[in-house]
N, C-alpha and C positions, 0 to 999 in steps of 0.2 A: 408805531411799529417800525423796526429797523429793516432796511433793505439788505438782503444777503447778496453777495456777488454771484454771477453766473459761473458755472464750471469752466475752468481754463482749458480743459481737455475737450469736452464735447459741447460747450456753450449752453448747457441746460440751465433753465431758470428755476428748477425745482430743488435747489440745494438746501441743506439744513445744517445746523450746528450740533456737534457732538463733543462736548467739553470745549477744548481749544481748537478742535479741527472743524473744517467745513467738509461735508460729505455730499457727493452727487449720487442720488439713487439710480440714475440711468446707466452710468458707466462705472460706478463704484470707486471713483477717484477721490482721494482724500488729500487735503492740503491745509496749511496754516495761513493765518493772515500775514505773518512775517514773510513766508515764502512767496506769497502773492505780490507783496510790495517789492521784494527783491527782483522778481521777474519783470515787473513793470518799469523798474528804474532804467535799465539800459540793456539792450541786447548786444551781445558780443558776436561779431562775425568772424569766422575762421576759414582759412583756405583748406585745401585738401591735406596739407601737411600740418595743420594745427596752428599756423601763424595767424596772429590777429590782423584783420584788415581794417583800414580806415579810409575815409573819403580822400580822394586824390592819389591813392597808391597806384603803382604800376604792377600789372599782373601778366601772367602767361597762361594760355589755355593748355591743359595737360592731356586733352583727348580730342579727336576729331568730333565736331558737333554738327549735326545736320541742322540746317536753317528751316524752320517750319514754314510751309507754303512755298518753298523754293527748292531747286535742285542743287543749290550751292552748299558748300561745307566750309565751316570755320576750321582751318587746319590746326593740328597740334603744334604748339610752339608760337602761335600768334600772340604778339605782344599788344596789350591794351593799356593805354595811359589814361590817367585822370578818371578813375572810376568813382561812382557815386553809390553809396549803400542805401538801400530802401527796404521797407518791410513788404512782404508778399511772398508769392510762390518763387519768384526769381529775386535774389538778393542784390544783384548788381545791375545798375544802369550804366551804359557806356556807349562809346562810338568806336566802331571797328573800321579801319580803312578798307574800302572796297565793299563794305556791307552797309554802313550807316549805323543808326541807333539800334542797339541790341540790349537784351536782358539776359544775364547769365546767372547760373547757380554757383555758389561758392565751392561746392564739392568738385567742380570741374576746372578750377583755376589754382595757381600757386603764386605767391607774392615774390616779386623780384627784389 
């Protein structure tokens, strides 16, 4: 018996095949095996302007960001050097002078 992949949208294990499509009965998402392979190959990270980001890039914060658990704010225009791209809720790991290690979302930065 072959093992079918979990749904990429809701991670349901109750998927089934319908011709060349995989179908999720819980969220009604449909996908092909080719699209699943393409999605797993490499994720492309883009800044707020649509520029492709890579490890080691220098970015600028485009909006004042509140630091969770603190009364400090990362100001708009703050330059961040040598970023590292990671999977997860926040896409960027970095160190910001005066704040230390931080995680940022790509939608709040632009590439320099």
